N, C-alpha and C positions, 0 to 999 in steps of 0.2 A: 711653460705657458699652457693654460688650460685649453683642452680640446673642445671644439664646439659641440653642444648637445642639441642644436637646432635640427629638427627633422626637415630635410630638404624635400621639397615637392619634386624637383628635378635637379639632379646634380649636373652641372654643365661643364663642357670643355670647349675652348675656342680661344680666340685672341682677346686678351684682357685690354679693354678699351677705356682708359681713364678720361675724365672730362677735361675741359680746357676753359680758359676765360678770355674774353675779349677777342674771340675768333671772328673772322669775317667770312661771309658766304655770298657768292654771286650766283647768277642765274645759270651759269654753265655747269655741266657735270664734270666729275673727275675723269681721268683717263680710263678708258674702258679696259677691264681686265681681260687677260687671255682666256680662251675657252678652257673649261674644266676638263681634266683627264677622265675619259670614259673607261670604266672597268667592266669586264665581263663577269657575270655570275655572282650576284649578291647571295651571300649565305646567311649571315647573322651578324649582330654587333659583336658577339663573342669572338668570331673569327676575323671579320673585316675591320673592326674598330676596337680591339682589345684594350687600348689605352684610353679610350674615351672616358673622360671624367677624372683622369689623373692630374690635370692641370699642368701637364708638360706640353707646352704649346709651340708647335712649329709655325713659321710664318705662312699665311694662307697661299702665298705664291710659290712655296717650296715644299718638297716632300719631307717626311719625317726623317730623322737621322738614320733610322733603321730601313728607310725606303719602303715601308709597308703601306703608308697612306698615300692616296693619290693627290695630285695637285688640285687645289680648289680654284675655281674661276667662274666665268659666266657660263650660262646654260647654252650649249651648242644648238643652233637652229635645227640640226638633224636629229637631235635627241628629244623624244616626246615623253615627258614624265607622266606616270600614271599613279605613283604612290610616293610617299615620303617616310623616312625613318629618322628618329632621333635616338642616339645612343648617349647614355649618361649614367649618373650615379645617384642613388638616394639612400637614406638610412631608414631602418624599420626596427621595431622591437624584435629582439632575438628570441628564439624558441625557449631558451633556458633563462630568459631575463636579459636585462641590458639592451644594447642596441648593436646592430651590425650594418655594415655598408653593403649595398647590393648594386650590381650593374643592371641597368634597365634598357629595354628595347621597346620603343613606342612607335606605332605605325598608323598611318592614315591614307585613305584614298581620296579624301575630300581636299584636294590641293589647289583648287581654283584661286582662292584669295591669296594663298601662299605664293603661287607662281607669279601672280600679278605683282605682288610686293617684291619678289626676288628679281624681277625684270626691270625694276625702277633703277635709274642711274644713281650713283653715289654723288652727293653734293660736294662741292669743292669750296675750300676757303677762299675768301676774296670778295669784296663788295659789301654786301649788307652785314652789319654787325649783329651777332647773336650772343646771347648769354648762355654759357655752357656750365653745367654742374660738374662737381668733382667726383661724383659717384662712378664706380666701376661697373661696366656691363660686360658680361661674359656670355657670348652667344653659344648655342648648343652645337654639338657635333651632328651635323645634318647631312643626309644623303637623299638623293632623288633616284627613283627606279623607273625603268621603262617596261613595256610589256614583254621584252625579250630577256628580262632579268639583269640587264646592264644597269650600272649605277654611276653616279658622279657626286662630287661635293660642290654645291654652289657657293660662290662667295656672296656674303650678305652685303647689300648696298648700305652705305653709311650716310649719316647726316653731316652737317657742317662741323660738328664737334667730334667726328670720328667714331660715333656710336651707331649701332644698327638703326636704320630709319624706323620711325614709329609704326609705319605700315607693316614692316617685317615683324616687329615685336608683337603687334596685335594679331597677326596671322599665326604666329607660333604659339600664342597664348590661347588659341581657340580650343573648344571642348571636344574636338573631333578625334583626338589622339587615343589610341587603344594600346594598353600595355600587352605585349605579346610574349615577353620573356623577362625573367629576373634571375639572377644568380648571385649567391653570396660571394663577397670579395674578401672582407676582413672584419674583425670585431672592432667596433668603435668604442663600446663601453661594456665592460663585463657586468654580470649580474651582481657580483660582490661590490664593485665600485658604485653601481647604482643604489644598492641597498645602504651603503655607507654615506651616500650623498656626496661622493667624491668624483672628480674627473678621472678618466682612465689614464691620462698622461699629464705631467706638469714639468715645468723647467726648474732646475735648481738655481734659484735666484741668488743664493749666497755666492755661488760660483760666478754667476754672471756679473754681479755687482762688484765683487772683489777683483775680478779680472779687469773691469773697466776703471777701477780706482775711484768709484763714486762714494762709497761709505767713508765717513771720517775715521780717524784713528780710534782704537779701542779706548774704553774708559767707562764713564757713567752712561748707562743706557736708560732712556726714559721708560717709565712704566705706565703706559696709557691704561685707562680704565677698560675693563673687558667684561662683557657678558659671557654667556655660555659659548664655548668654542667647539669647533669640529676639527678632528685630527685626521689628516690624510697622509699616508706614508708611501713613498715611491722608491723604487730601486733603479739605479742607473746602469745600463749595460756597460760592460768594460770598454766596448768600442766607442762609447760616447763620453766617457768620464773626463777626457782631456779636451773636449770640444768647447767652443765658445758659449754654447747654450745647451748644456747637458740635460736631456729630457729623461725623466724617469717614468716607469710603469707602475701602476697602482699595486700595492701589496696588501695593505689593511687600513682600516680607519673607521670612523664613526664619531658620535658626540663624545667629547672628552669628559670622563667622569669628574664630578665636582671636586672630590678629594684630591685628585691629581692636578687639577687646574691651578689650585692655589700654589702648589709647589712649583709648577712650571712657570707661573708668572713671577714668583720670587727669583727663580733661577735666571729669568730673562731680564731682571733688573739689577743684576750684580755689576760691580765695578771692576771686575777682573780685566786686565789688559789682554788684548788679542795676541795670541802666540803667533810668531812668524812661522808659517807652514804652507806647503804647496801640495800636500797629499789630497787627492780628490776623494770626495765622499762617494761611497757606493750606495748609501741610503740617506734620504733626507725626509724631514717631516714638514708639512704645511699646516699651520693653525689659522683658521678663519672663523670669524664670529658667525654664529648660527643665524643671526638676524641680518647679516651682511653689513653691519655698521661697525667701523673700527679698522685698525691696521691688520695687515697680513703679517704672519710671523713664520720664518723659515729656520729650521734647525738641522745642521748636519749631524747625523746619528753616528758617524764614524769619521775617519780621516782627521781633519783639523778640528772638528766639533765646534765650529763657529755658529753663530745665529744672526739673524737679520730681522729687524723690525721695520716695516715700511708703512708709516702713517699715511693717511689720505692727503695730508698737507705736510710739507717739510721733507727733508732729505731722509734717506734710509740710514738706519743706525745699526752699526755692527758691534757684536759682542762676542765673548768667549764662553762657550758651554763646557760641559764635562760629561763623564760617564753617568753621573747621577741624573742629569737632565735627560740624557738619552734613555735611561731606564724608565723615567716617568712617561716617556712617549712610546712605550711598548704597545703590543696589541691590546685593543679595548674589548 
C-alpha cells in the first residue's frame, strides 16, 4: 500500500477517537478522571516522550507498557501550569531530496484558553440526541509544566461523541505555539523515489490477492486500454515475504519507455494458465497510468512470476508472466 506523501502540519499521538451515530447526551458530565501523575524535571520530548507520534497508543488511564509515560488525568489543584508542550511528528523535505520524518517539540506559555478548555467536564451519553460523524480525531501528546519544572499529562475532556471538546480543539489550534526542537527520525521518501514519481513503499498485491483467494482462475486476462505508464519496482525484505501483506521498498522506476510498454501490455494479455506455485517474490513491479486513469498492474519479477490487473470496476484478474515480461520491467 502506498505510503502517504502528505506533509503533516503536526503529527499527533493519542487515543484514536472514532465517531458514532445516534448517541445521546445529557446535561450531566462523565465521571471525573483521577488526578494526573506529576513528574519531576521535564527535559525534552526526545527524553520524556520518545514515542510521541508513533501511533502506539496506551489507554489514557494507564501507563505505557514500558512504564515510561506517566498516567494522564485531571489537573491536580495543587499543580499550577505555566507552560504547555506538544510532542509530535511531521514530515519535511530531506536535505538530499525526498522527505524525512522529524520529531517535533512545540511550546507555549500562553495557556489561559487551553487551561480553561482542559478544565471543562467531559460530556456523557444519555438524554439529548446528537449526530456524530465517523471521522477519527487523534489528540496530541500534550504536557503541562509548572514553574518548578514538574509536568503532567492532562486528559482531554470529550464531547458526547467521545471526541475532544471543540473548545479544546480550538485552543490547541491557536497560533501561539513555537517550535523549539526538531530531530530526524526516519526517511519517508528517498530522493530517487521522488524523482521517479513512485512511493517509497508499496504492498505486493499479487501476494495479497492470491492469499485471499479473490482473483479468478488463470486464463484469458482482459487487456484494458492504456495510456503512458509509470513503472515502480519494489524489493521485499526476507522477513516480510511470507507475511499477509508483504511491503516492498523502492528500488527503481520512472515512466515506462514506449517501446517497452507495447511488449508489456501484450504479455499481460496472454492466455497462459497460472502455474500452481507458493514461492514468494523478492521483487515486484507496479505499473500505473501517468494520468491516474485506468487499472493498476502488479507483476512478480521472480518467484511465481504471476501478474495481477486491478480495474477500477470489476474484480482483479490474475495471469501468468515469465522471464521475458520481467526483463521488460528492468531499470528504466
